[in-house]
Phi, psi and omega in degrees: 000187192295322184299328188259357184280138182218230184257174184271014179276139179254165185288343189192182175299151177231135190242176175064223187291330177300327176295323179292311178305310179302327180286328189267350180240119179252095183315317179296318184291318181296328179294322176287326176288331186285325186287342174294337182094172182291153183276184180289153183294342192256007174215159187289137184289152179295330187291340178245022177299317182291325174299310176303317175304309175306309180309307188290345180291324177264328182228088188294336189252014183295147172275113186275353185303315181300321180301316182297314182297323185290323183289316179308312179288319180294318178298315184297323187283325183273353194298134182091341177282142173231148174281165183295342181276350181100355178277153175303138181305326191290357175292333176293297179303330173298311182300316177300308177307313176306309183303317182291319177301323172301318172295336175104024175295148186276178190298319181304321184285324180285331177294312179300319184304305183304327183264000196296343176253002184295312192285332175283327193244358186223187183274358180292142179248161179292334168301315178299313180302317175294313183301316188276325194238354179096169190294330190279326173296317180296331176290316177299311177298321180296316185304326185252007176279133173291152171276142185287137172298327177294339180262325186243359175061217180294346179276002187296313183289316173296323184288324174297324176290323181293325175293323174294317179297315183295324178294320190293320178310332179264328180206104189296352180284344177300310184290330174302318183290317181299319177298312174301317174303316177291330177293313179297322176292327170292324177299333188242045184261359189304328186266359171298146169304139184315316178295327177280329177297322176300317184293311174303320178296315181297318174298317179299321181289321182283328189241303187292315178300315174298323177288338174287316178303310184291335174262009167079011181271078187294323186298326179275326184288325178297316178290322173304317182297320179291323184293312182298312178309315188292326180278314185279330177225072186296325176298312181290325174305315179296322177294308174312313175299322182291329179290325182288319185283328177293323178291323177301337183274348183294143184283319179269147185225090181304327180297318183292319182293321174287324175303323181291318179297321176297320179297319181293319178304315185283329171302309181299329181279358184072022180261117176294119180206151171253126184252111179235164180257129178241100175310145180272153181281168187312304185299315183293320174299311178310307180300320182290329181292316181293325181292317188286323183070024179206182178293130183292137175269164183306323178288347177277359180264009181190179180222162168269138177234119184257111182258135177225178183270328185226159185299322179298324174306324180302312184287338172292313170301317177296322175296318179295311185301313179285346166280317190255357178234179182259105188280146171261100195291330184283354173272359180278130177221135185252097174261018166266311173305317179232093183289156176297159180300344186257021173089348186295136174222132174187159171260132179250135171205180182212144175226152190256142170270164174304327181279006177092352174289133181251127177250126179281137178228131180254137179237128180197161175282168179300311184292322171298321177300324173303310184285336184289321186280309190265342180057231183292339177298326185290342189274359183064208182271106189273009179250153173245126185294166178285149179303331178287323182218088180304133177089355180285160180274116176271116186294342187258004186292156172248126177281120187287348177265003187278105178290171183292326183297323181290321179297319177301310180303311177289339174285311184290324188298328178293335178266359176291127190291335186205169181304317182294322181290317178301307190299317184280325184286329175295314179294326177295318180301309182291352177281336175280094189264006179232150181236146176235160182240125172247156181252143174271161175293331188275007179095351182280174176230158173233132175267123180222147176296157179297139182091357177297152187243178178296327179300317180293321177296326181293316180285331173300315184281314194248358178070213186291349178292350180287355175298337183275357186297125180260345179165191184205152172248130182241114188061034173090350184250144178296139183215154181285157179293341178280353181302126174284130182277147172248161176302132170090001176289155176252128189234122174249128179255140185261110184247140175284168182257355193280120188283347174265012187298154191234136182282159176270135176306323185296344178295338176301330182290334185253000183279118186260335185258145179300332180296313179299314183293313178304314180296309179303305178303321181293320179298313182299310183307324177273000179233064183298340178276004189296323184293323176289325176295333184283320181301330186278002181287339183087001186287137178270172175300128172097344181283162184255115170248114182313135180086344182276151188286126177283164184307326189281359176080027177275146170078149182247166178078123172271132194286143179262165180304129174087351185259010183290136181236100185298155178232151178167235180262113170260129192239117180304333181283356184272167183289332178208156182297135181212167187205162175252130177250109186307116173079008184267349172211156180308132175068011172071033180294152172289143176246128180295147171306131195254012184241134177297338184297351186275358186303318177302318180297318178295330178285326177290338182259013196282331187287138173299145176196169182286150189279155176227134182233153182306330184266007177249148172250080176269124183295140179290153182294162175298133168283171185262001175292140191280097182258125176263132183238148182269056173210104186293139182076013179281151167269133186256130180232129181273127193297140179272359180279326180239356178038064181295152178216155175293136016250034177306145177279128183237163178215148178244147179226139178281135176229186183301155170077017183068028178256139172244122178270137180246127184237158168287142179300336176266009174297137181297340179289335184296322184294316183291324178296316182293329181280340175275357181077018177296137183294124183280141173236137172298126178231155178205162173280139176271207184273327187297138177253353182298135182217166171233139187214149180255128178235140168266134175231131178243136193218167155269150179282144180199151170313139178060015177301312193291324178293319180296316185300303180294333174299309180303323180291315175304323181291339171272013178089010189271133169260119179282114174287308182212153175218135176235131175240115193278156176303144181294146181228118184045046172076005176259140182230139180251131177245143170233120178240132170258119188231152175255127183247144178279350180202126186296335176302343191273353183300313186294323177294330171297309184292332179281329175294327174287324175291333181280000177282128181304129184097346178267125184246356181190132180229133180213164176279155179295126177229008185236158182293150177076023185300000000 
């Protein structure tokens, strides 16, 4: 745009598509055409003839009338304005429009491109643009119009980008115009002061180039990289230029030799294909030189591109190359079956020559190549106007080209509290240039940047409700919230039900995405007394406070003052539920449960009984479920290791003293009893349904968990005979309960009720000896 326009001199040579554009656009000729004024209304102005030619190459049936009218308005409104190079200002929107026409942009985008500076730099208003060209062109022009510094001060630039990104979320063509605008300004940056050149180049490097990469517009991205490279690293740029010039002067060209060999292989196989050499751009050569760590060989200065008609032909070409030439297996990548997040599709492979030189080969269809070069620009207009007003901008429409990264960016930018936070976070977010896909148990997917953790997945799926996240399962296994996710992982997030749940500060160490960091930071900022509340829990160094975050980031909810719930051994013989917390009080003294919510649990535990401790193996009392045995006079005892209840399939063994122990058939003790030669005794269930059973519960620690769990059990009619809560391990707590039920049929509903308690992720029957 105008503030960035200077002269047509570039910092160095331009290659590839940029060279073709430069050859076709003569700024002086455009300047003379602009000074001659608009053409007659019945014919296309000569000044935009080259734009029309490029446009018709991609869209033969395009209506050029909107372009003619846009040129007339743009030329007349910019007349008299000059660039710092001395050229008429109209040469800038013309050059930007030509760039987009070469990429294959449709007519609406080109119309908006010709007008993109009129509202910012002339007396033309958005309403005038809308009346003359429609709501869609108006939206695009508004999207790329800068905010005034007089209104926003130092925040004008970040707020302009915020506005532009929001507009891009509704229409990706906004960013297409901005990228082409920045490319032309970078080409003509030569007369700017060095410090201003550097500032513009850094913003281009940190924001515009990553956006071009994410939108798949490689033709713009590669030239922008070279122009930034020349400004910010002139010495390395000059060295790279010398390498390219020296290689071009070589008589032998290994790339040309291998290209001809590949053509021969494909001809013999009957595959119609176009094989071309694609020279690497400056930054690519520089990166290759640093990667190789040695002097570059001829094959390092370019790659072979094989273009075919159909997807299946791509794999046919791959098979022939790998059969007839020596493939470098480690270099193979299939971006056709699994496209990149920026729409890119291609097969990548490499073949080796006898002299050791390795040539990279790209295989794609012509359509894939078009998308690889132009990205979203090549997709044309993805929208359909409303039936009432064809072509109108529908504020509720969903852009089918809008990728997951853009949706995430739009989500977190709305929560950024100020321009500085937005600007710094945007640069960090765009620096994450790879994306992974993780799966949810319900069949949905989450797109996350590489390096994302379970914390990021929680906030991506649940927003600020993720404050209540207790933990996660990754590929079916319990995992800490700090676990780094890999592409293809399945993630099940375990959520609590407390609407006042609080995130842990330690989660910030594991939050990789802006959405997660901003949500956590915003909560912390709005709860300034949290730190003092943590000090009020009474937990000493090394003690465990249920709900407090472990170093690994497991579990949600920071314990509040007075809400600490100890865990340890709960004894029916005690006057109230109590527990010992290792290291939580001097001498390991018992601490009483501190919440009145435990009252139902204490009522359930009120009957006297023998104590049970984790390091003792006390057999459970015989249950009263009626087990009948085929041994007259025998005493029947239900085994405490598996606590069978009706209608479990059971087996009996005769032991000393005329006793028959009854086990579930799947109990681990059965094989041991059989191995010892114990006599098997026939057993069956009688009429009585009362039973005793031992259950294991596994949970994450949190305040009030023990009270909630025992209350739920009491609500199902279970009498708790004994309960053991083991010391926590990485915020996970294991509970063992022996309960008496008035009816064995209540067991399934009891286990369901226990699983429904927030923080409990598994409940199972005892199945091992010494439960």
